[in-house]
Structure formats: structure tokens, C-alpha cells
N, C-alpha and C positions, 0 to 999 in steps of 0.2 A: 782502398776499402771505403764503405760510406763514412766510417768514423775519420779516416783521414782525410777525406774531402771536406768534412765538417770542420776538422781542426784547422784546415786552410782557408775557411771561410766560402768554400765553393758548396752551393746547394745542388744536389743531384737528384735524379730520378732512377730507380733500378728496374731492369727488365731481364727477367730470369726465365729459363727453360729447363726444366729437368729432362733427363733422357729416357724417361718412361713414355714420353710421348715423340720420340724420333725413331722413325721406321728402321733405320740401320742398326741403331743401338739395340732395338728390340729383336731384330733377326740375328744379331751376334749374342745376344744374351747379355749384354753388357750395359744394362740401364741404370746402374748406380752412377751418380754424379749430376751435375748441372753446368750451365753456361750463365752468367750473370754479367751483364753490361751496365756500366754507370754512365749516364749522359748528364751534362750540365743542364739544370732545369730550364726550361723554356726554349731549349734547342735540341739538336739531335747530335751536338759534339760529344764524342766519346772522350771521357776522362779516365776511365779504368775499367778493367774486366777480370774476371776471375773465372777460370775453368777448371772445375774438378772431374776429371774422367779419365778413363784409359788413354784416350787419344789426344789428351789436352795439349801435348807438345806439337802436335800436327795441327791443331786448331788455332793457337794463339797467334800464329804468324799473320793471320788475316786480320785481327783486331791490331796488332802492333802496326802493320800497313796502314789500315784506316786511320789511326792515330797521328802517325807519322806525317800523314799526307793529308790530314785534316778532311778526311772523308766520314761523314755523318753516319749514324745508324739508319736514317732513311734510305740513303743510298745503299747501304749493306742489304737491306731489305730487298731492293730492286735488283741486286746481283744475281745471276743465275748460278744456282749451286747445282752441281751434279747430284743426282737422286739414284739411289739412296746413299747418303753418306751422313757421318755424325756432325758434318758442318752445317748441316741442315738446321741444326739448334741455333746458330747464329742467325740465320736467316729468320727464324722464328721470333727471336727477340727483337728483330727489326720490324717484324709483323706486329708485334705486341705494341711497339712503339707506333707505328702508323696508326693502330686502332684508337689511341689517345688523341690523335689529331683529328679525328672524326667528331666533330662538335655536334650537340642535338640539331642545331639549325642545319647544318651540311647534311647530317643523316637524313633529315626530314626532306630536303631537296632532292637528295638520291633516291629515297623512297618513293617520292612522287614522280620522279622522272622514269624509275624503272617500271612503276605502275602504268604509266603513259605508254611506254614503248611495248607493253605486252599486249 
């Protein structure tokens, strides 16, 4: 948890996705719950995660595998997840992390490049 990380002197950032925005959960009518992934501040190193959902046991393995093999949240976001599955919530947490990497300067460069290519 964030509290445990703080007690250990680890500064973290949390990325959370509730199941109200995950298509498979909506289709199954099981939108209660969330995925929360903690990364070490300034990096994408996963230091912990909480999954509260009907399919939590089926999803936590991906996070454990990433932590054990030092696979960051950025790479999880780039992983192709079957669609529609509840594991999409993990990818969405990764997408949220990637959006934080888009600084205003880089964003303006992308906007200019996209405008130029149109």
C-alpha cells in the first residue's frame, strides 16, 4: 500500500482504474472494483498493486510476473492484451502512467508535427 511504501521510505505514484470503464466488466455486469498499481516515483518500476474485483486472482499474476522480472508499467502498457478482458484495466493503468510522461514541451512538439502532417 501507499502507507507501507511511505514507511519504508519509498516515494510512490499510484495509477488506478476502476472497472466502470472496462468493457468486459461492463458486459458481464461486474463493474465493482478497481486495479491500483504503485510505481516508484520518477520511474515505472512497480512496487506494489491492489486488485479488488471478481477476477482479481486471475489478474494479479501479470503484476507479480512484472515485479519479479523488473518489467515496468510502461512495458505493461505496450503489452497486447486480449480484448475484451478484465485485464484491460492493467493496460489502462499503464496508459495513465504513459500520459504523465508527456510533458508540455513534448506535447507541443507532437501537436505541431500532427498539424504539419495533416
